[in-house]
N, C-alpha and C positions, 0 to 999 in steps of 0.2 A: 264693499264688494259683496257679491253673492256667489254661491257655488251653483254651477249648472248640474245637469243630471249625471255627468261623468265625474263630478267632484272637483272640476277645475274652477279657479277663481274667475269671475266675470265682473266687469265694471258696468255692463249694460243694465239700465233701469235703476241703479242705486243713485241716490241724490248726490249732487255735487254741491259743496259748501264753498262760498267765496266770501272772503273778508272785504267789506266795503267801508269807505270813509268819505266824508264830504270833501269835495274838490280833488278826489282821486283821479288819476289819469284814466280816461274812459277805456283805454286799451285793456285794462284788467277785466272790466265788466264784459266787454265784447268777447275776449278770449274765453272767459268763463261761460258765456252764453253759447259760443261755438262748441266748446267741449261738452257741455250738457246736451246740446242738440245731437252731436255725433254719437253720444252714448245713449240717446233716447231716454234721458234722465231729467228729473226736475232739478231746478237750480234754486238753492237757498242762499240768499244774500244775508250775511251776518254783520250787523252794525253793533260794535261793542262800545259801551259807555264805561270806561275804566273807573269812573268815580261813583258809579251806581252800586247800591247794595241790593238792587233788585236782581233776580236771577234772569227773568225774561219779562218783557212787557211790549206793548204796542202803543203807537202814538195815540193820544187821546186819553181815555180813562181805563182802558182794558189792561189788566195785569193778570198774569197767570196765577193760579191758586198757590203755587209754591214760592211765590215772590215774598220778600221780606216786608217791603212797604207796599201798601195797597192803594195809595193815592198818587196819581200822576197828574201833575199840572200841565194843561195844554200849552201854557206859556213858558214852561221850563225849557231851558236852552237845548237840552238833548232832544226833547220832544219836537221842537221846531226844526232842529237839524235833521232828525229822522224823517219828518214829513217832507222836507225839501229833498232829501236824499232819495226817498221813494219816488218822487216826481221825476227826478233826473234818471233813475234806473228805469222807470217806465218808458221815458222818452228814448233811452238807449236801447231798450228791448223791443221797440215798436216794429222793427223790421226783422225780428227773429221769431221763429215759431217754437220757442222754448217756454215751457211753463216755469214760472219763478215766483218766489215770495220773499218778503223781507222779514227778518227776525231781529229784534232788538234785545241784546243780552248785556249783562253787566259783569264787571270784574276784570281780572287780568286778561288782556286780549287773546293771548295764545291759549290759556287755559279755558276761557269761555268758548272760543271757537272749537277747541278740541272736545269739550263737553257736548256741544251741539252736534258735531260730526258723529260722535259716538251714539248720541241719542237717536239720530235719524239714520244710523247705519250708512253713513256717506261712503262713497267709493273714493273720493278725492277731495282734498282741501286746496283751494286756489287762493293765493295771496299776491299782492303786488309788491314790487321792490319799494324800499323805503323812499321817502321823499328826499329830494336833493336838498342840500343846505347844511349849515353848521349845526342848527338845532337838532336835526335828525341824526347827525353824527354824534353829538353829545348824548342824545337819548340812547343810541345804540351802545355807547361806551358805558353808560350808567346801568341800563337795564337789559342790554343785549337785544339782538334783533328778534322780531316775532317769528320770522321764517326759521331761524335757528332753533328757537324754542319749540316750534311745531315739529321740525324735523327730528328733534331728540325726544319728543314725548308722545308722538302719535303712532298709531298702528296702521293708518291709512296713508297712501302716498300724498305728498304735499308738492304742489306745483307752484313755483315762483315765476311770476310774469315780470321780466325786466322792464325798467322804464325805457321808453323810446328815446329819452334824452341821455341815456347812459353812454359813456364814451369808452 
C-alpha cells in the first residue's frame, strides 16, 4: 500500500503478489489478474520451490546474485515446472490487460511469499484455497495452512480465493 497526498492508505499502483502452483485452479490466476487490473497495479506471480536453497531464480541459468547456489540445471524438475507454469499463466493472461511477471523463489512458501511481498511493497497477497483431498488435509495438519501462516505474519492484506469445488 502507498499513502496518497492526504496520508490515507491507497492500494492503487502497488503490486499484487499471487502464489501460483502447477495445476492450480485457474480461477486464482483470473481473480488475481482482475484485482491487479482494478487497482491499476502490476501482478507478480510467485512460484515457491520449498526444497530450494536458492532465494530467487529464473528458469534457465539466471540466478539472482543473493542466491545460495549459482547453477540451475534447465532439466531440473522445478525449472521444467516453472517453464510450463509460465506458459499456462501467459495463456490465462492473454485476454487481460494486466502487466505481470513470474518470480521463482525458494524456502517455506508462506515466508518466501511474505519476503517477496515486503520487497516489492505489495498492496495485497492473493492465494488459492488448498487443494482438495486427503494429502492436502494431512499437510495442513502437519504444517498448517499457508493462508493461516500468511494471515498471522504479514502486514499487508491477504486475499484467499476459495476453490470453485468447495461445498
